[in-house]
C-alpha positions in Angstrom: 22.7 19.1 -8.4 22.4 18.7 -4.4 21.4 15.5 -2.7 18.4 17.4 -1.4 17.3 18.7 -4.6 17.2 15.4 -6.1 15.5 13.8 -3.2 12.9 16.6 -2.9 12.4 15.6 -6.8 11.7 11.9 -6.2 9.4 12.7 -3.6 7.4 15.2 -6.0 7.2 12.6 -8.7 5.6 10.5 -6.4 3.2 13.2 -4.9 2.4 14.2 -8.4 1.4 10.7 -9.5 -0.1 9.3 -6.3 -2.2 12.1 -5.0 -4.5 12.6 -7.9 -4.2 8.9 -8.5 -5.8 8.0 -5.1 -7.8 10.9 -5.0 -9.5 9.9 -8.5 -10.1 6.4 -7.3 -11.8 7.6 -4.2 -13.9 10.0 -6.2 -15.1 7.5 -8.4 -16.2 5.0 -5.7 -18.0 7.9 -3.9 -20.0 8.8 -7.1 -20.4 5.4 -7.7 -22.1 4.7 -3.9 -23.9 8.0 -4.9 -25.7 6.3 -7.8 -26.1 2.8 -6.8 -26.5 3.5 -2.9 -24.1 0.7 -2.8 -20.5 -1.1 -3.0 -19.7 -4.4 -3.7 -17.2 -5.6 -0.8 -14.1 -5.7 -3.2 -14.9 -2.2 -4.4 -15.1 -1.3 -0.4 -11.6 -2.8 -0.1 -10.1 -1.0 -3.1 -11.5 2.1 -1.7 -10.3 2.0 1.6 -6.8 0.7 0.0 -6.8 4.2 -2.1 -7.8 6.1 1.1 -4.5 4.6 2.9 -2.3 4.9 0.0 -3.4 8.3 -0.3 -2.3 8.8 3.4 0.9 7.2 2.4 1.8 10.0 -0.5 0.3 13.0 1.2 1.6 12.4 4.6 4.9 11.3 3.6 5.7 12.3 0.4 4.3 15.7 0.0 6.0 16.9 3.3 9.1 15.8 2.3 9.0 17.5 -0.7 7.8 20.5 0.9 10.8 20.2 3.5 13.5 19.3 0.8 12.6 22.4 -1.0 12.2 24.3 2.1 8.9 25.8 1.4 7.5 24.3 4.7 9.3 23.3 8.3 7.0 20.9 9.8 10.0 18.0 11.0 10.2 19.0 14.8 10.0 16.6 17.4 6.5 16.3 17.3 6.3 16.7 13.4 8.9 13.9 13.1 6.8 11.4 15.6 3.4 12.2 13.6 4.5 11.7 10.2 6.7 8.6 10.9 3.7 7.0 12.9 1.4 7.7 10.2 3.3 6.9 7.5 4.3 3.1 9.2 0.7 2.7 10.1 -0.7 3.6 6.5 2.5 1.7 4.8 1.6 -1.3 6.7 -2.2 -0.7 6.3 -1.6 -0.5 2.5 0.2 -3.7 2.8 -2.5 -5.7 4.5 -5.5 -4.2 2.7 -3.6 -5.7 -0.7 -3.5 -9.2 0.9 -7.4 -9.1 2.0 -8.3 -7.6 -1.6 -6.1 -10.7 -2.9 -7.6 -13.2 -0.6 -11.3 -12.3 -1.3 -10.8 -12.0 -4.9 -9.3 -15.9 -4.5 -12.8 -16.7 -2.8 -14.5 -14.7 -5.5 -13.6 -17.5 -8.3 -14.4 -20.2 -6.0 -17.6 -22.6 -7.7 -20.9 -20.8 -6.3 -22.2 -23.2 -3.4 -18.9 -24.2 -2.5 -17.1 -24.2 1.1 -15.0 -21.1 -0.3 -18.0 -19.5 -1.7 -19.7 -19.5 1.8 -16.2 -18.2 3.3 -16.4 -15.1 0.9 -19.7 -14.3 2.0 -18.7 -14.4 5.8 -15.8 -12.3 4.9 -18.2 -9.8 3.1 -20.6 -9.7 6.1 -17.6 -8.7 8.6 -15.5 -6.6 6.4 -16.0 -3.6 8.9 -14.4 -6.0 11.8 -11.8 -6.9 9.5 -10.6 -3.1 8.8 -11.3 -2.3 12.5 -8.6 -5.3 13.6 -6.2 -4.1 11.0 -6.5 -0.4 12.1 -5.8 -1.4 16.0 -3.2 -4.0 15.3 -1.1 -1.8 12.7 -1.6 1.0 15.1 -0.3 -0.5 18.0 2.8 -1.8 16.2 3.6 1.4 15.0 3.7 3.0 18.3 7.5 2.6 18.4 7.7 5.6 16.2 6.2 7.9 18.7 8.3 6.8 21.4 12.0 6.8 19.5 11.4 9.9 16.4 13.3 12.8 17.1 13.9 15.9 14.7 17.5 16.1 13.7 17.6 19.9 14.2 17.4 18.8 17.8 20.2 16.3 17.9 23.3 17.2 18.7 25.5 14.1 17.0 24.1 11.0 15.4 23.6 8.5 18.4 24.5 4.6 18.3 21.4 2.3 17.6 19.4 5.0 15.5 18.4 5.2 11.9 18.9 8.5 9.7 15.7 9.8 7.8 17.2 13.0 6.8 15.2 15.6 8.7 14.2 12.9 11.6 15.9 10.1 13.3 14.8 7.3 14.8 16.9 6.8 17.8 16.7 3.1 19.8 17.9 3.1 23.4 20.0 -0.3 22.9 20.6 -2.5 19.7 18.3 -5.3 21.0 15.4 -3.0 20.8 16.4 -2.1 17.4 16.5 -5.1 15.8 13.6 -6.2 18.1 11.4 -3.3 16.6 13.1 -4.3 13.0 11.8 -7.8 13.4 8.5 -6.9 13.9 8.5 -4.4 11.0 9.8 -7.2 8.6 7.3 -10.1 10.1 4.7 -7.4 9.5 5.4 -7.5 5.9 6.6 -11.0 5.2 3.3 -12.7 6.6 1.1 -10.6 4.2 3.4 -11.0 1.5 3.6 -14.8 1.7 0.1 -15.3 2.1 -1.2 -12.8 -0.8 1.5 -14.6 -3.1 -0.2 -18.0 -2.1 -3.6 -16.2 -3.1 -2.4 -14.9 -6.3 -1.0 -18.4 -7.3 -4.2 -20.0 -6.6 -5.8 -17.3 -8.7 -3.7 -17.9 -11.8 -4.0 -21.7 -11.6 -7.8 -21.0 -11.7 -7.1 -18.4 -14.9 -5.1 -21.2 -16.3 -8.1 -23.7 -15.6 -10.7 -21.5 -17.0 -8.7 -20.9 -20.4 -8.1 -24.5 -21.0 -12.3 -25.0 -20.7 -12.8 -22.2 -22.8 -10.4 -23.5 -25.5 -12.5 -27.2 -25.2 -16.1 -25.1 -25.6 -15.1 -23.1 -28.4 -18.2 -23.7 -30.1 -20.0 -22.0 -27.2 -20.3 -18.3 -26.5 -17.0 -18.8 -24.2 -16.7 -16.5 -20.8 -18.7 -13.4 -20.9 -20.7 -11.5 -18.1 -19.8 -11.9 -14.9 -17.5 -14.4 -15.1 -15.5 -12.1 -17.6 -15.6 -9.3 -15.1 -14.4 -11.8 -12.6 -11.5 -12.6 -14.5 -10.4 -8.9 -15.0 -10.4 -8.1 -11.3 -8.7 -11.3 -10.7 -5.9 -10.3 -13.3 -6.0 -6.8 -11.9 -5.6 -8.1 -8.2 -2.5 -10.5 -9.6 -0.8 -7.2 -11.1 -1.2 -5.3 -7.8 0.5 -8.2 -6.1 3.2 -8.7 -8.3 3.7 -5.0 -8.2 3.6 -5.1 -4.5 6.3 -8.3 -3.9 8.5 -6.4 -6.3 8.7 -3.0 -4.5 8.4 -4.3 -0.9 10.9 -7.0 -1.6 13.5 -4.3 -2.7 12.4 -1.8 0.6 12.5 -4.8 3.0 16.0 -6.2 1.7 16.8 -2.4 2.5 15.7 -2.2 5.6 17.4 -5.3 7.0 20.7 -3.9 5.9 19.7 -0.7 7.9 19.3 -3.2 11.0 22.9 -4.6 10.7 24.3 -1.6 10.6 25.9 -0.9 13.9 26.1 3.0 14.2 23.6 5.4 12.6 24.6 6.1 9.3 25.5 9.7 8.6 23.6 9.7 5.3 20.0 9.2 4.9 20.2 7.3 1.3 19.4 4.3 2.1 16.3 5.0 4.4 15.1 7.4 1.3 15.7 4.8 -1.4 13.2 2.2 1.3 10.6 5.2 1.5 10.8 6.0 -1.9 10.3 2.1 -2.9 7.3 1.7 -0.6 6.0 4.9 -1.5 5.9 3.9 -5.0 3.6 1.0 -4.4 1.3 3.7 -3.3 1.8 6.0 -6.3 1.6 3.4 -9.0 -1.0 1.0 -7.8 -3.8 3.6 -8.6 -2.5 3.6 -12.3 -3.3 -0.2 -12.4 -6.7 0.1 -10.0 -8.1 2.6 -13.0 -6.3 0.8 -16.0 -8.1 -2.4 -14.8 -11.6 -1.4 -12.8 -14.2 -0.6 -15.3 -16.2 0.9 -12.7 -13.3 3.3 -11.6 -12.6 4.2 -15.5 -16.2 4.3 -16.1 -17.2 7.4 -13.7 -14.0 9.1 -14.3 -14.7 9.0 -18.4 -18.3 10.7 -16.9 -16.7 13.4 -14.7 -14.2 14.3 -17.4 -17.2 14.6 -20.4 -18.9 16.8 -17.9 -16.0 19.2 -16.7 -15.3 19.8 -20.4 
């Protein structure tokens, strides 16, 4: 089997899982919005996350699949600039939205009437501004992709200070600019990773304390209703954060290795592995959301029953 065929099959597997998965979540929330005429802030964040993950899988994985099997040829200079820019922006938005979701869920388990509960209300009120800020900041930090991305078809030979991405090459003017851009990319990942890990630890501490309280109050009815719903949502968020930390940890490790290489690598294997692991989060997170979110799987079951 050729390396291009294996590469194409890997991207195809991500496309087959990620596109229908994220599209199903978007459809379920649109149906919920139609039925109830409103969405809770946590639902809006998950919907936004699914839209961004669909961009990651649809733009990067689907197009890489088509190119690998020679079904489409979109990786000219303009195509490379557009695909890498959209991929980097949507990938980083996926990371930051996962942090926003974990932070909001952390605030949601705070006792009613506390200062943290009032902060949650404030976040919910200005959620649109949070989204706008994340889009603007991540778009600006991905601008290097527009300046330095080129098609490998137009490159006579690999240049120094570049990154080989099979059909495209990201060629920096100097090693310093390559390392500076790399440091920005790593920082953009590590900051939300640390913050969402902290939020998840707080959620886990709350869940542990709550389970101890339930054990002490066995004679009463225990934690059902909205409290039970909050716990299910909190556990789902912890699962998403754990998935993120593992996959993006591998991704960033490979990225740091890429930055330490003095010359452009002739093989795109390391870059392909990086893209695969970061796109794997966008493809697998819908599985976690559909399995754990009753609103989503309830609407999807309704749709399936109507279609039968």
